[in-house]
Backbone as CSV, one residue per row, in Angstrom:
resi,resn,N_x,N_y,N_z,CA_x,CA_y,CA_z,C_x,C_y,C_z
1,MET,0.848,-1.192,0.000,0.000,0.000,0.000,0.880,1.236,0.000
2,ASP,0.332,2.336,-0.444,1.187,3.501,-0.612,0.806,4.617,0.327
3,GLY,0.411,4.281,1.537,-0.064,5.306,2.436,1.017,6.050,3.163
4,ASN,0.598,7.104,3.855,1.503,7.970,4.587,1.572,7.603,6.056
5,GLY,0.667,6.809,6.523,0.698,6.373,7.900,0.038,7.357,8.831
6,GLY,0.600,7.463,10.050,0.021,8.333,11.045,-0.815,7.566,12.050
7,THR,-0.624,6.277,12.191,-1.398,5.499,13.123,-0.498,4.781,14.108
8,ARG,-0.987,4.640,15.319,-0.235,3.880,16.311,-0.279,2.402,15.976
9,GLU,-1.280,1.996,15.211,-1.431,0.579,14.895,-0.160,-0.002,14.299
10,HIS,0.519,0.760,13.447,1.739,0.225,12.848,2.963,1.038,13.208
11,GLU,2.774,2.100,13.967,3.868,2.899,14.507,4.927,3.214,13.457
12,GLY,4.451,3.556,12.267,5.426,3.745,11.222,5.505,5.135,10.662
13,ASP,4.544,6.014,10.957,4.458,7.223,10.170,4.135,8.458,10.991
14,GLY,4.688,8.617,12.130,4.364,9.798,12.891,5.591,10.469,13.429
15,GLY,5.405,11.378,14.347,6.547,12.102,14.861,6.420,12.362,16.338
16,HIS,7.475,12.887,16.905,7.489,13.298,18.302,7.833,14.776,18.317
17,GLY,6.815,15.591,18.447,7.065,17.019,18.484,6.621,17.710,17.233
18,GLY,7.106,18.942,16.988,6.652,19.686,15.830,7.523,20.875,15.527
19,HIS,7.075,21.651,14.540,7.861,22.761,14.042,6.937,23.811,13.454
20,SER,7.313,25.068,13.553,6.530,26.101,12.886,7.435,27.263,12.532
21,ASP,7.028,27.985,11.504,7.806,29.117,11.028,6.924,30.351,10.952
22,HIS,7.570,31.533,10.862,6.858,32.795,10.686,5.825,32.990,11.787
23,GLY,6.173,32.656,13.010,5.250,32.848,14.117,4.188,31.783,14.200
24,ASP,4.326,30.676,13.499,3.330,29.611,13.533,3.388,28.905,14.875
25,HIS,2.412,28.034,15.072,2.349,27.245,16.291,2.943,25.881,16.015
26,GLY,3.688,25.342,16.971,4.259,24.012,16.774,4.418,23.295,18.086
27,ASP,4.423,21.978,18.032,4.648,21.135,19.206,6.108,20.723,19.181
28,HIS,6.929,21.425,19.933,8.371,21.251,19.802,8.903,20.061,20.581
29,GLY,8.235,19.673,21.637,8.689,18.500,22.374,10.008,18.753,23.077
30,ASP,10.643,17.680,23.523,11.906,17.766,24.238,13.041,17.586,23.243
31,HIS,13.642,18.686,22.824,14.684,18.627,21.805,15.950,17.973,22.322
32,GLY,16.070,17.860,23.659,17.270,17.263,24.193,17.175,15.760,24.364
33,SER,15.977,15.200,24.153,15.798,13.779,24.368,16.311,12.985,23.178
34,VAL,16.671,11.749,23.450,17.117,10.839,22.401,15.912,10.034,21.934
35,VAL,15.628,10.085,20.642,14.466,9.409,20.082,14.918,8.196,19.296
36,ASP,14.296,7.063,19.554,14.606,5.839,18.806,13.926,5.920,17.444
37,LEU,14.714,6.046,16.392,14.167,6.160,15.043,13.778,4.808,14.453
38,GLU,14.082,3.723,15.151,13.681,2.382,14.737,14.075,2.106,13.281
39,LEU,15.332,2.386,12.965,15.793,2.223,11.591,15.942,0.757,11.191
40,ASP,15.851,-0.136,12.168,16.005,-1.554,11.864,14.698,-2.215,11.465
41,ARG,13.606,-1.459,11.426,12.315,-2.019,11.025,11.699,-1.145,9.957
42,ALA,10.928,-1.781,9.088,10.311,-1.043,7.980,9.201,-0.138,8.500
43,HIS,9.095,1.024,7.885,8.038,1.974,8.196,7.326,2.334,6.899
44,SER,6.011,2.398,6.940,5.276,2.659,5.704,5.564,4.046,5.153
45,ALA,5.824,5.036,6.029,6.147,6.370,5.525,7.451,6.360,4.745
46,ARG,8.416,5.588,5.224,9.706,5.534,4.548,9.627,4.677,3.279
47,MET,8.786,3.651,3.309,8.549,2.884,2.093,7.900,3.764,1.033
48,TYR,6.948,4.568,1.447,6.280,5.489,0.517,7.284,6.487,-0.051
49,ASP,8.170,6.965,0.800,9.231,7.860,0.331,10.067,7.169,-0.741
50,TYR,10.369,5.909,-0.543,11.134,5.136,-1.530,10.360,5.030,-2.838
51,PHE,9.069,4.742,-2.750,8.245,4.617,-3.955,8.199,5.928,-4.738
52,LEU,8.290,7.045,-4.023,8.255,8.362,-4.674,9.629,8.804,-5.168
53,GLY,10.647,7.967,-4.939,11.987,8.315,-5.381,12.764,9.134,-4.384
54,GLY,12.324,9.152,-3.116,13.005,9.922,-2.088,14.242,9.214,-1.560
55,ILE,14.931,9.882,-0.655,16.175,9.340,-0.099,16.084,9.095,1.399
56,THR,14.928,9.377,2.010,14.790,9.184,3.447,14.213,7.802,3.709
57,ASN,15.000,6.786,3.396,14.606,5.407,3.645,15.877,4.604,3.899
58,PHE,15.713,3.450,4.536,16.838,2.694,5.052,16.722,1.238,4.619
59,PRO,17.747,0.412,4.847,17.715,-0.960,4.322,16.440,-1.729,4.644
60,ALA,15.954,-1.641,5.883,14.731,-2.372,6.231,13.548,-1.890,5.407
61,ASP,13.488,-0.586,5.163,12.401,-0.027,4.358,12.508,-0.480,2.909
62,ARG,13.723,-0.465,2.385,13.914,-0.840,0.985,13.664,-2.332,0.765
63,GLU,14.030,-3.136,1.751,13.761,-4.577,1.625,12.255,-4.834,1.600
64,ALA,11.527,-4.192,2.505,10.077,-4.367,2.526,9.445,-3.792,1.268
65,ALA,9.967,-2.648,0.806,9.448,-2.046,-0.423,9.664,-2.975,-1.613
66,GLY,10.799,-3.659,-1.641,11.064,-4.607,-2.712,10.066,-5.750,-2.712
67,ARG,9.723,-6.238,-1.523,8.726,-7.307,-1.435,7.353,-6.793,-1.869
68,ALA,7.042,-5.538,-1.517,5.765,-4.952,-1.944,5.704,-4.813,-3.456
69,MET,6.814,-4.423,-4.069,6.859,-4.280,-5.524,6.716,-5.631,-6.219
70,ALA,7.273,-6.673,-5.608,7.118,-8.008,-6.176,5.668,-8.471,-6.097
71,ALA,4.999,-8.120,-5.002,3.606,-8.528,-4.822,2.663,-7.725,-5.706
72,PHE,2.978,-6.444,-5.880,2.102,-5.540,-6.641,3.003,-4.647,-7.488
73,PRO,3.374,-5.102,-8.676,4.416,-4.433,-9.463,4.128,-2.989,-9.831
74,THR,2.879,-2.561,-9.805,2.577,-1.172,-10.178,2.460,-0.258,-8.957
75,ILE,3.025,-0.682,-7.837,2.891,0.143,-6.634,3.546,1.518,-6.798
76,LEU,4.607,1.620,-7.612,5.211,2.932,-7.860,4.216,3.847,-8.569
77,ILE,3.480,3.291,-9.512,2.460,4.059,-10.212,1.368,4.475,-9.232
78,ALA,0.961,3.553,-8.356,-0.074,3.860,-7.378,0.360,4.995,-6.457
79,ALA,1.594,4.921,-5.962,2.095,5.956,-5.056,2.118,7.318,-5.739
80,ARG,2.576,7.342,-6.971,2.685,8.620,-7.666,1.328,9.131,-8.116
81,SER,0.405,8.226,-8.401,-0.957,8.639,-8.717,-1.621,9.245,-7.486
82,ASN,-1.349,8.660,-6.323,-1.887,9.217,-5.093,-1.310,10.598,-4.818
83,ARG,-0.012,10.739,-5.036,0.642,12.031,-4.820,0.044,13.094,-5.751
84,ALA,-0.194,12.731,-6.992,-0.774,13.672,-7.940,-2.188,14.066,-7.522
85,PHE,-2.946,13.113,-6.962,-4.281,13.435,-6.463,-4.206,14.434,-5.327
86,MET,-3.233,14.269,-4.421,-3.080,15.236,-3.335,-2.897,16.640,-3.895
87,HIS,-2.065,16.766,-4.915,-1.839,18.085,-5.507,-3.131,18.639,-6.114
88,ARG,-3.829,17.817,-6.893,-5.048,18.281,-7.559,-6.125,18.656,-6.547
89,SER,-6.326,17.800,-5.551,-7.398,18.042,-4.590,-7.113,19.257,-3.719
90,THR,-5.858,19.431,-3.322,-5.508,20.601,-2.512,-5.696,21.883,-3.302
91,ARG,-5.248,21.873,-4.537,-5.422,23.048,-5.405,-6.912,23.372,-5.582
92,TYR,-7.703,22.337,-5.785,-9.148,22.510,-5.972,-9.781,23.149,-4.736
93,LEU,-9.447,22.649,-3.550,-10.043,23.183,-2.322,-9.578,24.614,-2.048
94,ALA,-8.322,24.890,-2.310,-7.837,26.261,-2.116,-8.566,27.220,-3.046
95,ARG,-8.840,26.786,-4.255,-9.579,27.636,-5.201,-11.021,27.824,-4.781
96,LEU,-11.555,26.866,-4.011,-12.909,27.021,-3.471,-12.952,28.027,-2.331
97,GLY,-11.794,28.440,-1.853,-11.734,29.446,-0.791,-11.422,28.908,0.585
98,ILE,-11.170,27.612,0.708,-10.811,27.061,2.017,-9.382,27.477,2.357
99,GLU,-9.191,27.958,3.582,-7.888,28.488,3.987,-7.227,27.669,5.081
100,GLN,-7.915,26.635,5.612,-7.359,25.839,6.703,-7.326,24.370,6.282
101,PHE,-6.147,23.760,6.411,-5.950,22.380,5.976,-5.331,21.575,7.114
102,LEU,-5.985,20.466,7.464,-5.463,19.543,8.472,-5.107,18.245,7.768
103,ASP,-3.811,17.957,7.678,-3.311,16.790,6.954,-2.845,15.753,7.965
104,ILE,-3.617,14.679,8.120,-3.283,13.636,9.092,-2.606,12.483,8.367
105,GLY,-1.482,12.041,8.903,-0.679,11.021,8.243,0.198,11.643,7.178
106,THR,0.897,12.683,7.562,1.664,13.503,6.625,2.702,12.706,5.848
107,GLY,3.423,11.850,6.538,4.522,11.153,5.893,5.732,12.060,5.740
108,ILE,6.773,11.515,5.164,8.007,12.271,4.981,7.785,13.341,3.915
109,PRO,8.106,14.589,4.201,7.827,15.658,3.238,8.549,15.463,1.911
110,THR,7.795,15.581,0.839,8.336,15.529,-0.513,7.778,16.729,-1.261
111,SER,8.626,17.682,-1.615,8.159,18.904,-2.256,7.670,18.635,-3.685
112,PRO,6.568,19.274,-4.134,5.796,20.250,-3.367,4.869,19.589,-2.353
113,ASN,4.942,20.069,-1.109,4.099,19.576,-0.049,2.726,20.229,-0.122
114,LEU,1.817,19.735,0.705,0.448,20.248,0.676,0.417,21.755,0.893
115,HIS,1.208,22.258,1.837,1.152,23.699,2.105,1.673,24.505,0.929
116,GLU,2.651,23.970,0.200,3.169,24.688,-0.961,2.109,24.788,-2.047
117,VAL,1.352,23.705,-2.229,0.298,23.706,-3.236,-0.812,24.671,-2.832
118,ALA,-1.253,24.591,-1.563,-2.339,25.458,-1.105,-1.925,26.928,-1.130
119,GLN,-0.719,27.229,-0.671,-0.295,28.624,-0.581,0.082,29.211,-1.928
120,GLU,0.310,28.366,-2.919,0.501,28.889,-4.267,-0.797,29.498,-4.784
121,VAL,-1.931,28.902,-4.375,-3.240,29.433,-4.744,-3.630,30.576,-3.815
122,ASN,-3.440,30.361,-2.503,-3.809,31.355,-1.492,-2.685,31.459,-0.469
123,PRO,-1.857,32.482,-0.559,-0.722,32.612,0.366,-1.126,32.669,1.833
124,ARG,-2.391,32.975,2.121,-2.845,33.082,3.510,-3.237,31.722,4.109
125,ALA,-3.162,30.674,3.330,-3.592,29.363,3.813,-2.789,28.931,5.035
126,ARG,-3.497,28.267,5.957,-2.880,27.740,7.174,-2.961,26.221,7.139
127,ILE,-1.859,25.572,7.443,-1.775,24.121,7.331,-1.234,23.552,8.635
128,ILE,-1.856,22.490,9.113,-1.317,21.711,10.224,-1.055,20.303,9.709
129,TYR,0.183,19.863,9.868,0.575,18.504,9.518,0.600,17.659,10.788
130,THR,0.162,16.419,10.674,0.124,15.519,11.820,0.693,14.159,11.429
131,ASP,1.622,13.677,12.240,2.164,12.339,12.043,2.800,11.920,13.361
132,ASN,3.330,10.701,13.427,3.928,10.270,14.691,5.226,9.500,14.492
133,ASP,5.907,9.743,13.374,7.205,9.118,13.110,8.303,10.151,13.353
134,PRO,9.290,9.848,14.217,10.338,10.835,14.487,11.122,11.235,13.246
135,ILE,11.194,10.360,12.255,11.841,10.739,10.994,11.065,11.861,10.318
136,VAL,9.739,11.769,10.346,8.908,12.815,9.752,9.148,14.133,10.471
137,LEU,9.201,14.091,11.789,9.461,15.306,12.558,10.780,15.942,12.161
138,ALA,11.815,15.133,12.035,13.129,15.676,11.704,13.097,16.435,10.387
139,HIS,12.332,15.949,9.430,12.254,16.641,8.148,11.250,17.775,8.181
140,ALA,10.239,17.668,9.030,9.289,18.768,9.155,9.993,20.030,9.631
141,ARG,10.934,19.881,10.534,11.647,21.051,11.038,12.373,21.779,9.914
142,ALA,12.875,21.028,8.956,13.676,21.632,7.893,12.853,22.070,6.699
143,LEU,11.750,21.382,6.428,11.075,21.558,5.143,9.721,22.255,5.195
144,LEU,9.039,22.252,6.322,7.688,22.802,6.339,7.735,24.308,6.535
145,ARG,8.165,25.006,5.493,8.343,26.446,5.543,7.147,27.145,4.925
146,SER,6.511,28.001,5.699,5.292,28.655,5.249,5.567,29.903,4.433
147,HIS,4.620,30.256,3.571,4.594,31.594,2.989,4.395,32.585,4.136
148,PRO,5.023,33.754,4.088,4.901,34.700,5.202,3.474,35.096,5.543
149,GLU,2.571,35.075,4.562,1.188,35.472,4.818,0.365,34.367,5.457
150,GLY,0.827,33.123,5.356,0.098,31.997,5.920,0.851,31.398,7.092
151,SER,0.609,30.134,7.362,1.318,29.474,8.452,1.337,27.966,8.223
152,THR,2.335,27.327,8.781,2.369,25.867,8.860,2.714,25.477,10.283
153,ALA,2.238,24.329,10.693,2.581,23.777,11.997,2.634,22.271,11.878
154,TYR,3.370,21.655,12.779,3.471,20.202,12.817,3.212,19.762,14.239
155,MET,2.321,18.807,14.420,2.026,18.359,15.778,2.075,16.850,15.880
156,GLN,2.516,16.386,17.037,2.515,14.956,17.324,1.101,14.550,17.698
157,ALA,0.553,13.618,16.970,-0.778,13.108,17.288,-0.959,11.803,16.553
158,ASP,-1.894,11.012,17.022,-2.125,9.699,16.454,-3.600,9.590,16.085
159,VAL,-3.869,9.281,14.846,-5.256,9.259,14.379,-6.076,8.195,15.097
160,THR,-5.451,7.155,15.639,-6.208,6.138,16.358,-6.633,6.617,17.744
161,ASP,-6.210,7.826,18.133,-6.681,8.468,19.360,-7.239,9.838,18.974
162,PRO,-8.405,9.863,18.322,-8.915,11.140,17.811,-9.218,12.155,18.897
163,GLU,-9.580,11.696,20.087,-9.872,12.645,21.162,-8.630,13.458,21.515
164,ALA,-7.497,12.771,21.675,-6.260,13.479,21.994,-5.850,14.383,20.838
165,LEU,-6.017,13.909,19.619,-5.666,14.726,18.452,-6.471,16.018,18.450
166,LEU,-7.779,15.906,18.674,-8.653,17.085,18.605,-8.431,18.049,19.761
167,LYS,-7.880,17.552,20.875,-7.613,18.416,22.030,-6.209,19.008,22.001
168,HIS,-5.438,18.675,20.983,-4.061,19.148,20.923,-4.034,20.684,20.873
169,PRO,-3.214,21.338,21.699,-3.210,22.813,21.740,-2.825,23.459,20.420
170,VAL,-2.026,22.797,19.601,-1.668,23.380,18.311,-2.912,23.567,17.453
171,LEU,-3.808,22.616,17.501,-5.006,22.672,16.663,-5.885,23.852,17.051
172,SER,-6.124,24.019,18.340,-7.010,25.092,18.785,-6.379,26.467,18.633
173,SER,-5.055,26.550,18.705,-4.407,27.858,18.600,-4.170,28.281,17.153
174,ALA,-4.027,27.324,16.248,-3.701,27.660,14.860,-4.927,27.782,13.972
175,PHE,-6.039,27.143,14.348,-7.219,27.110,13.482,-8.391,27.856,14.099
176,ASP,-9.233,28.393,13.247,-10.498,29.002,13.622,-11.589,27.981,13.347
177,PHE,-12.201,27.451,14.401,-13.209,26.419,14.224,-14.585,26.978,13.885
178,ASP,-14.655,28.274,13.612,-15.873,28.858,13.056,-15.800,28.946,11.539
179,ALA,-14.651,28.572,10.974,-14.448,28.614,9.525,-14.168,27.200,9.021
180,PRO,-14.491,26.918,7.751,-14.288,25.570,7.220,-12.842,25.103,7.311
181,ILE,-12.692,23.805,7.533,-11.388,23.143,7.608,-11.392,21.990,6.607
182,ALA,-10.345,21.885,5.836,-10.188,20.764,4.905,-9.397,19.665,5.604
183,LEU,-10.051,18.553,5.884,-9.405,17.408,6.521,-8.914,16.458,5.442
184,SER,-7.628,16.175,5.459,-7.015,15.285,4.475,-6.627,13.972,5.140
185,LEU,-7.196,12.869,4.621,-6.846,11.521,5.081,-6.361,10.717,3.884
186,ASN,-5.434,11.284,3.167,-4.948,10.640,1.955,-4.094,9.417,2.274
187,ALA,-4.434,8.305,1.636,-3.664,7.062,1.757,-3.367,6.710,3.215
188,LEU,-4.339,6.939,4.065,-4.176,6.689,5.495,-5.098,5.600,6.005
189,LEU,-6.357,5.645,5.591,-7.356,4.793,6.230,-7.166,3.316,5.937
190,HIS,-6.459,2.981,4.857,-6.199,1.547,4.641,-5.170,1.001,5.620
191,PHE,-4.607,1.857,6.473,-3.743,1.390,7.552,-4.487,1.326,8.887
192,ILE,-5.790,1.573,8.873,-6.607,1.450,10.076,-7.667,0.390,9.793
193,THR,-7.580,-0.714,10.459,-8.495,-1.820,10.193,-9.821,-1.601,10.915
194,ASP,-10.812,-2.399,10.525,-12.099,-2.329,11.214,-11.944,-2.706,12.679
195,ARG,-10.962,-3.536,12.969,-10.698,-3.910,14.370,-10.384,-2.685,15.215
196,ASN,-9.806,-1.682,14.584,-9.499,-0.429,15.284,-10.529,0.652,15.023
197,ASP,-11.697,0.261,14.520,-12.849,1.152,14.360,-12.541,2.346,13.465
198,ALA,-12.104,2.050,12.247,-11.761,3.115,11.304,-12.929,4.067,11.078
199,HIS,-14.128,3.522,10.913,-15.269,4.392,10.637,-15.625,5.251,11.849
200,GLY,-15.491,4.693,13.046,-15.744,5.478,14.246,-14.758,6.627,14.397
201,ILE,-13.496,6.379,14.060,-12.474,7.423,14.125,-12.815,8.552,13.159
202,VAL,-13.176,8.200,11.939,-13.503,9.230,10.954,-14.741,10.021,11.380
203,GLU,-15.745,9.335,11.921,-16.947,10.049,12.366,-16.622,11.035,13.480
204,ARG,-15.726,10.666,14.385,-15.366,11.595,15.465,-14.671,12.823,14.907
205,LEU,-13.789,12.636,13.943,-13.117,13.775,13.322,-14.122,14.656,12.568
206,LYS,-15.024,14.027,11.850,-16.033,14.775,11.095,-16.907,15.599,12.027
207,ASP,-17.307,14.996,13.145,-18.190,15.687,14.091,-17.569,16.970,14.625
208,ALA,-16.249,16.996,14.737,-15.557,18.141,15.338,-15.424,19.320,14.379
209,LEU,-15.660,19.100,13.094,-15.413,20.145,12.100,-16.660,20.986,11.858
210,PRO,-16.474,22.268,11.570,-17.627,23.148,11.331,-18.273,22.912,9.972
211,SER,-19.474,23.429,9.820,-20.182,23.343,8.543,-19.344,23.974,7.439
212,GLY,-19.384,23.364,6.255,-18.585,23.851,5.131,-17.217,23.207,5.039
213,SER,-16.844,22.437,6.064,-15.565,21.725,6.033,-15.623,20.600,5.006
214,THR,-14.450,20.103,4.639,-14.381,19.036,3.644,-13.548,17.873,4.161
215,LEU,-13.804,16.695,3.595,-13.059,15.485,3.900,-12.519,14.928,2.599
216,THR,-11.198,14.799,2.511,-10.535,14.242,1.335,-9.967,12.874,1.696
217,ILE,-10.284,11.877,0.882,-9.810,10.518,1.125,-9.287,9.915,-0.175
218,SER,-8.130,9.275,-0.096,-7.719,8.308,-1.111,-7.456,7.008,-0.379
219,HIS,-7.791,5.883,-1.024,-7.813,4.612,-0.294,-7.570,3.459,-1.258
220,VAL,-6.694,2.536,-0.854,-6.438,1.338,-1.651,-7.693,0.470,-1.709
221,THR,-7.931,-0.112,-2.892,-9.102,-0.964,-3.080,-8.717,-2.295,-3.730
222,PRO,-9.437,-3.369,-3.374,-9.234,-4.642,-4.048,-10.151,-4.814,-5.257
223,ASP,-10.954,-3.810,-5.570,-12.009,-3.968,-6.569,-11.488,-4.353,-7.951
224,PHE,-10.288,-3.922,-8.301,-9.789,-4.142,-9.655,-8.902,-5.375,-9.778
225,ASP,-8.163,-5.702,-8.721,-7.261,-6.858,-8.754,-7.141,-7.405,-7.335
226,PRO,-8.161,-8.133,-6.881,-8.171,-8.579,-5.478,-6.992,-9.457,-5.092
227,ALA,-6.527,-10.299,-6.001,-5.416,-11.194,-5.655,-4.140,-10.412,-5.396
228,ALA,-3.844,-9.433,-6.256,-2.630,-8.634,-6.085,-2.690,-7.811,-4.808
229,ILE,-3.841,-7.235,-4.519,-3.961,-6.422,-3.307,-3.884,-7.300,-2.064
230,ALA,-4.391,-8.503,-2.128,-4.250,-9.424,-0.989,-2.779,-9.746,-0.743
231,ARG,-2.019,-9.956,-1.817,-0.580,-10.205,-1.653,0.108,-8.985,-1.043
232,LEU,-0.252,-7.809,-1.509,0.364,-6.579,-1.006,0.057,-6.382,0.472
233,THR,-1.192,-6.608,0.856,-1.574,-6.463,2.265,-0.781,-7.427,3.140
234,SER,-0.551,-8.629,2.637,0.228,-9.619,3.395,1.673,-9.162,3.591
235,VAL,2.253,-8.532,2.574,3.621,-8.025,2.684,3.709,-6.962,3.773
236,TYR,2.767,-6.035,3.789,2.789,-4.978,4.806,2.577,-5.566,6.199
237,GLU,1.669,-6.519,6.299,1.428,-7.121,7.613,2.672,-7.835,8.113
238,ALA,3.380,-8.515,7.224,4.609,-9.200,7.618,5.680,-8.216,8.063
239,ALA,5.628,-6.997,7.539,6.585,-5.956,7.925,6.138,-5.191,9.167
240,GLY,5.026,-5.612,9.771,4.556,-4.973,11.001,3.543,-3.887,10.795
241,THR,2.953,-3.801,9.600,1.981,-2.763,9.288,0.681,-3.401,8.820
242,PRO,-0.226,-3.724,9.731,-1.516,-4.273,9.305,-2.262,-3.266,8.441
243,GLY,-3.051,-3.777,7.529,-3.812,-2.902,6.661,-5.085,-3.561,6.201
244,GLN,-5.952,-2.768,5.581,-7.223,-3.278,5.084,-7.635,-2.487,3.856
245,ALA,-7.525,-3.123,2.712,-8.071,-2.520,1.496,-9.589,-2.603,1.576
246,ARG,-10.281,-1.630,0.955,-11.739,-1.591,1.040,-12.369,-1.399,-0.334
247,THR,-13.593,-1.866,-0.438,-14.349,-1.741,-1.674,-14.910,-0.329,-1.813
248,LEU,-15.454,-0.041,-2.986,-16.073,1.263,-3.219,-17.158,1.541,-2.188
249,GLU,-17.990,0.562,-1.915,-19.069,0.748,-0.947,-18.519,1.013,0.448
250,GLU,-17.497,0.283,0.831,-16.916,0.462,2.165,-16.255,1.826,2.316
251,ILE,-15.597,2.296,1.274,-14.963,3.618,1.337,-16.025,4.711,1.329
252,SER,-17.096,4.496,0.578,-18.183,5.485,0.543,-18.747,5.743,1.931
253,ALA,-18.737,4.721,2.777,-19.307,4.864,4.120,-18.571,5.906,4.951
254,PHE,-17.294,6.163,4.656,-16.557,7.189,5.404,-17.151,8.581,5.170
255,PHE,-17.823,8.785,4.048,-18.383,10.087,3.709,-19.833,10.243,4.173
256,ALA,-20.363,9.293,4.897,-21.778,9.274,5.268,-22.209,10.601,5.902
257,GLY,-23.332,11.137,5.420,-23.888,12.364,5.964,-23.331,13.636,5.365
258,TRP,-22.292,13.519,4.562,-21.698,14.678,3.898,-21.993,14.601,2.404
259,ASP,-21.851,15.713,1.720,-22.178,15.792,0.302,-20.921,15.606,-0.543
260,LEU,-20.888,14.519,-1.333,-19.751,14.300,-2.215,-19.722,15.363,-3.302
261,LEU,-18.552,15.926,-3.503,-18.368,16.904,-4.565,-18.072,16.179,-5.873
262,GLU,-18.433,16.822,-6.962,-18.184,16.206,-8.267,-16.692,15.970,-8.481
263,PRO,-16.318,14.844,-9.051,-17.129,13.798,-9.687,-17.499,12.644,-8.764
264,GLY,-17.543,12.841,-7.460,-17.878,11.775,-6.533,-16.668,10.949,-6.137
265,LEU,-16.933,9.758,-5.624,-15.866,8.827,-5.268,-15.540,8.002,-6.506
266,THR,-14.355,8.194,-7.033,-13.992,7.609,-8.316,-12.608,6.967,-8.233
267,PRO,-12.245,6.142,-9.220,-10.842,5.754,-9.317,-9.964,6.999,-9.338
268,VAL,-8.832,6.942,-8.652,-8.038,8.145,-8.404,-7.661,8.881,-9.687
269,LEU,-7.447,8.141,-10.761,-7.043,8.773,-12.016,-8.164,9.588,-12.635
270,ARG,-9.393,9.306,-12.253,-10.551,9.958,-12.857,-11.058,11.137,-12.046
271,TRP,-10.399,11.411,-10.915,-10.830,12.533,-10.095,-10.197,13.816,-10.645
272,ARG,-11.004,14.579,-11.391,-10.575,15.855,-11.974,-9.161,15.784,-12.557
273,PRO,-8.933,14.913,-13.528,-7.579,14.746,-14.068,-7.065,16.013,-14.732
274,ASP,-5.796,16.246,-14.575,-5.110,17.350,-15.228,-4.564,16.829,-16.551
275,PRO,-4.947,17.417,-17.668,-4.485,16.887,-18.954,-2.970,16.905,-19.119
276,ASP,-2.288,17.734,-18.344,-0.831,17.800,-18.444,-0.130,16.839,-17.489
277,GLU,-0.909,16.095,-16.719,-0.336,15.219,-15.710,0.208,13.941,-16.345
278,PRO,1.328,13.424,-15.853,1.832,12.149,-16.381,0.942,10.985,-15.960
279,HIS,1.235,9.821,-16.473,0.533,8.581,-16.126,-0.901,8.553,-16.635
280,LEU,-1.234,9.336,-17.667,-2.596,9.324,-18.167,-2.968,7.971,-18.771
281,ASN,-1.994,7.160,-19.134,-2.274,5.854,-19.712,-2.337,4.749,-18.661
282,VAL,-2.262,5.122,-17.414,-2.340,4.151,-16.319,-3.776,3.644,-16.204
283,THR,-3.918,2.369,-15.891,-5.255,1.809,-15.717,-5.695,1.925,-14.258
284,ASP,-7.001,1.785,-14.046,-7.529,1.821,-12.681,-6.935,0.701,-11.840
285,ALA,-6.706,-0.456,-12.439,-6.137,-1.585,-11.704,-4.702,-1.318,-11.283
286,GLU,-3.953,-0.587,-12.117,-2.559,-0.286,-11.775,-2.475,0.703,-10.621
287,ALA,-3.388,1.658,-10.565,-3.393,2.631,-9.469,-4.051,2.060,-8.218
288,ALA,-5.133,1.289,-8.390,-5.792,0.569,-7.290,-6.216,1.472,-6.141
289,LEU,-6.679,2.652,-6.457,-7.098,3.615,-5.439,-8.421,4.251,-5.845
290,TYR,-9.262,4.481,-4.840,-10.404,5.373,-5.013,-10.084,6.694,-4.318
291,ALA,-10.701,7.766,-4.793,-10.470,9.079,-4.194,-11.737,9.916,-4.304
292,GLY,-11.915,10.792,-3.324,-13.065,11.679,-3.352,-12.983,12.744,-2.291
293,ILE,-13.852,13.746,-2.424,-13.967,14.832,-1.450,-15.452,15.044,-1.151
294,ALA,-15.776,15.209,0.115,-17.147,15.523,0.512,-17.135,16.769,1.403
295,ARG,-18.291,17.467,1.406,-18.403,18.692,2.203,-19.492,18.523,3.268
296,LYS,-19.238,19.073,4.429,-20.195,18.989,5.536,-21.321,19.996,5.324
297,PRO,-22.564,19.547,5.394,-23.691,20.481,5.188,-23.711,21.588,6.221
């Protein structure tokens, strides 16, 4: 799977602490403490970085990534298709006038990051990144640089504990909860199984957001090639990252009660495609992702 993580379930994609620039709010944590980066075990955020051609990955990550590629040979296409969707969806929401973005399961920053895309449209945009991998934190300090008119922040939080996430002081100090917030759960929910109440977690996050807020989801699906996705899920589980691919109907349930924006929940390549974007000849089975955005009434 090509997700960014951000869950305690697999402890692969979050951070300890945070960073902010230009007067932004951040969860800085104890800078003098020694953090175990767990470089001897694979992390899905670092595997995703490898799939995107990044350099913040280590032998354990590359070995697991190699097994994932053997199980699902088009995983590089899937990862990059997901990344392209993040760019398109963020640009779309910024053009709609949304100025606050909460990105849960940030993963290792790969430019252009969400805040760069949003602030290119609206320099006043405010972004909070959330993850729980210390590697992500280390790069957040260096890379999450805001436009002077807007702000970025990074906070330690775990999506499997939504109550603690929503009570985090960075969230309340950086965001106006009387204005719409764009919640991004890109390539995250397939790392939260039903055993960990994925739908309950999403409903709690949705309940906390004001009217006019949006929910963006991309999610691995078995609908196009169930055998390959089953092999891929087994590889991640063997590497310590349980996961659950979901059908179109199961993913649709995350949007319950909200209004899906056009074109609805679709294969990721079909969600408002940019004619200049690469991979236009990719098939739905090769990308193996659904994507969509819904708005709170």
